[in-house]
N, C-alpha and C positions, 0 to 999 in steps of 0.2 A: 772855823775857829769859835763861832758862837755855840755850835753844837757840842764841841768837845773843849770846854774851857780849860785854860791852864791857870797858873798862879796869878796872872794879871787880871783875871775875870772879876768884874765888879758885883756880880749878883750874889745873893745870900742863900741860894738854894743849893745845898750840897748834893741833892739827888739828881741834878740835871744830866750828869754824865750817864748815870744808871738809866734814867728815863730814855735817853737817846739809844742806848743799847737795846732796850725793850722795843722801842719804836722800830729800829732797824731790823730786829729779828722777827717781829710779828708782822710788820709790813701790812697793816690793815688800815681801813678808813678811820677807825676810832683813834688808833695810835697817831695817825697822820694829823688829825684835827687837834688832838690834845697837845702834841708837840709843837705844831705850828703856832698855836695860841701862846704856849709858854715862851717860845723864842720871840714872838711878836712883842710880848711885854718887856723883854730885855732890850729890844731895839728901840722901841718908842712907847713908853707907858702912857703918854697923853694921847688918848684916842682921837681927840679933835685935830691933832696934827697929822693924822694919817690920811693920805689921799684915797681916792676910790679904788685904786689898783694895788693898794698896799698888800692885802692878804693874797691876792692873785700872784703878785710878784714874789712874795715870800714863798708861796707854794712851789713856784717854778724853781726858786733858788734851792729849796730843800730837795727837790727832785734831782737837780743837777748834782748836789753833794752826795746824796744817797746812791743814785744810780751809777755815777762815775766811780765812786770809791768802793762800794760794796756790791751793788746789784749786778754789775757786769761779771764779777767773779762768781756770784751766786747763780746767775743765768747759765754760765758755762758749766758750773758744777752740776746743775740740774740736767743739762744736756748730756754730760758724761755718764750720768746715772741711767740714761734711757737707751733703748735700742741695743746695739752691740757693745755698749759701754766703751766706745773707742772714738776719740776725736782727734782732729789735726788742727793746730793753730797755725795759720799761714798768713803771709803778708810780706811787705818789703823788709829788707835788713834793718835791724836796729829798733824794731817795734816791740821789744820786750816779750817775745814769745816764750823763751825759756824761763824768764822771770815769772810770767803768768802761770806757766806749768807748775813752778815751785810754789806759787801762792795757792794754787788748787790743792797741792799736797798738804800745805799747812792748814788750809780750811777743812779738808776732808778728814785729816788725822788729828785735828785740833792741837796743833803744836806750833811753837815759835822757833824751834831749833831743828833744822833738817837733819843735822848730824845724829840726832837722837833716834831718828826713824829710818836711817839709811840702811838698806838691806845688807847684811843679815840682822842688824840691830832693828828693834821695833818697839812700839809702845803697846798699850792695851787696845789702841784703835787700829794698829796695823803698821805698814812700812812702805817704802818706795825704793825703786831702783832707777838709775839713769844710765843710758848708753848713748853714744854718739855714732851715727852711721857715717861711713865714708866709702869711696868707690871700691875699696878692697874688702869691705865687710862682707862676710859670707854666711851661708846657712850653718856651716860648722861652728861659727862664733856664736850664732844666735840660738840654734837648737842643739847642735852637736854633731859629731861624726868622727871618722878616723883621722887622727892627726899624727904627724911624725914627731918623734921624741929622740933626742940625741943624748946618750949617756956615755961619757968618755969617747971612745972610738966606735961605739956601737949605735947604729940607727935602728930604731924600733917604731912600730906603729901602734898607737893605743887609742882606745875609745874615749873621747872627751865630751863631757856634757856642756852644752851651751848655756849662756846666762839666763835666757828666757825659760828654758826647760827647767833649770834649777829653781827659778823663781815660781813658776806655775806648780811644780811638784810640791813645794812647801805650802803654797796657798791652798792646794787641794786638801791638805791635812789641817788647815787652820781657817775654817770657813767663817768663823765669827769675826774675823778681822778683814780690813780692806788692804789689798795689795795693788799699789799703783806703779805702773811701769812707764817711764818717760823715754821716748826715742827722739833724741835731738837730731835735727837735720835729716829727717827720715828719708827725704827724697834724693839724698846723695848716693845711696846704695842701689843695687839692682834688686828692687823690691820683690819681684816675682821669684827670683832665685833665693833670696834670703828667707822669705816667708814660706815658700813651698806649700805643703799641704795644710799649713796653718790657716789658709783661707777658709777652709771648711770648719776647722776648730773654732775660729773666731766668730763665725756666724752661728754655729751649733754649740753654744756654751754647754759644758758639762758632758758632751758626747766625746768619747775617745776616738782617736785616729792613730793608725799605725804609722810609725816614722822609721826611716832606714836605720839599720844597725842597732836599734834599741828594741829588740824583740824578746829578750829573756823574760820568762815567766808571763808570757802573753801581755807584755806591757803596752798600754795605750796612753798616748799623750792627750791631756785634757787642759783646756783653758777654763778654769773654774769661774763661777758667777761672781766671785769676790775679787776678780782681777780687772783693773781699769787701765786702758791704754791711752796715753797722750803722746801724740807726735807733734813735732814742730818742723816747719819748712819755709824757706825763702822762695817766694814765687819768682824771683829773678833767676835763681839757679835752674829751676825747671818748673814750667807752668802746670796748672792743674789739668790742662788738656792732655799733657803727656803722662799724667799719673795713671798707673795701671788701672783700667776700668774695673777689673774684678776686685781689686783692693779698694778702689774709690767708693764703691757702693757699700762697703762694710765699715766705713768711717763717716762721721759727721764732721763738717768743716766750719771752722770759725775764723773769719777774716779779721786780721788785726792791722789797722792802718796807723800811721804816726799820730801820737797824742802829745802835742807840744805843750799843752797846759801843764804837764808834770814838771817842765823845766822851772816853773815858778817855785815849786817846792824843793826840787833837787839842788837848785842854785841858791837857796836860802838856808843858812845855818849848816853848811856842809863842813865836815871835819878837815882840818889841815895839819893837826898834830893831836897828841893824846888828849889834851884838855882844851883845845882851842878850835873854834869854828869861825868861818868867814861867810859873808853873804854878798851877793852882787847888789849894788845900789838899785833901789826900786825902779826908778825911771829908766835906768840903763838896762835893767833886766827886761822890762816891758818892751823896750826897743829891740833888744836882742831876739826875743821870742817872735816879734813881728818880722824881723829880718829872716829868721829861719822859715817862717810861714811863707814869706815872699819867695824864697829860694825854691821851696817845694811847689809853689804855684808855677814858677817859671819852668821847672822840670816837667810838670804835667802838661803845660800848654804850648811850649816852644815848638813850632813847626820845624825849625832847623834841627833841633836835637832829635825829634821824632820819637820821643818817649811818651809815657802816659802816667796816670796817677799811681799805677803799680810800681813805678820807679822812684817814688818819693823817698826821702831819707828819714829814717826813724829817729826818735828822740834820743836813743842811746848814742848816736853819732854826735848830735849837738851837745850832749852832756860832756863830751871830751874837751870842751873849752876850758873845763876846770884844770886840766893838765897844764895849761899855759898861763893861768892867772897867778899873780903874785900872792904870796902867803903873808898875811898880817897877823902878828902874834897877840893882838889884844881885841879879838872879836870885831875886827874892823870891817868896813864896807870896801869892796873892790869894784873897779870899773873895767868893763870889757872894752879894750881899745882896738884900733886898727891892727896893731901888732898881733894880738891874740886871734883876731878874726882871720888874718892872713895865714897864721900857722895852722889854724883849724882847716882852712881851705886846702892848703898845700899838702898837709900830712894825712888828712882823713877824708874830706869831702871830694876833692878832685880825683883821687885814686878810685873812689867808689863810682863816681859818675863815669870815669873812663872805662871802668869794668862794665858798666851798663852798656856803653856804646860799642865796646869791642873794637874791631878793626876800624870802624868809622871815626874813632877818636883822633886818628892821624890826618883826617881830611882837613884841608885848609879852612873851609867854611865852619866846620865844627870847632876847630881851634880858635877861630875868631870869635865865635859865639861864647865859648867858655871863658875867653879873656874878658869879654864884655860883662858876663855874669859875675865873674870874680871881682871886677872893678866896682860893681854895684854892691856886692855882698860885703866887701871889706871897708866900705865907707864908714866914717865916724858915726856912731850911733847917736 
């Protein structure tokens, strides 16, 4: 809030927002010191009132702000630009993997509106496409092949181009722009079958490979250097251990764990109607975040449940508490009560935990433990 002041900011320097942008973009020692000193003056201008750890603490605070909000995306973007230009964001459900993929698109294409750059639409920077894999997703959907087509009472077989082939063919003729391809829930399909000979094309960028059925005029399929691949996967659906090894070495992996600190922002000033926002009361919100952290700790450490940290619950699930909160029409403060906590548990959290546990969820000892955890979770904040 100090770094990006709003209308309530008391300072008289109109350039502070611009200065922060320069500091964040350049990310160097001079920018760090200059901006730290500027912020320090707004916090406490009387130097005699600063204790010995003032500047050290301020530096840590700035690092938390910059790294959490900007640098994590920047680091992932830098990784995406290296090697095979293919990454997979993986972690427990609800950890904003798809959202992060979309933020990468916005950053790389310098846009705020994804619809403006959704393939085949594009900007002067490039475009992106998103597909979601599922168990029935096939090579013919991704690359192409012979597909049945019914016209009236006639059945015919036609050659159909897949979405990734169309995407790469256009990128090959548009090398000055970035083409970003997102595969959501990548591990839900039979990857060896879907990717086929693309394993070679992915590693040998720019080199053509022959693909079945597309042989006219000596056609060769190419994944150009300006194509970037982003996959997302829940490690609960299928672990990295079972991820095809040939594919695994062609991707870089970024693990995403629950970040419950975002609940503070997401439950403050959220819209409830066209011109009205509500916020959870501050102390109540702090207690709610603490309760969510407690639940994830229990999931990670309970010997009875037999789970681990990879089965924690992501922030997106805890955000669903908004669905049960009352709506106040005058920008009011709302309180999360036992009623809302119980609804969240019954409709969202418990089904997810039971899915984690599989057949073990019906065991008497497990049911007793879940009842105990529920009782503690829904207590008054």
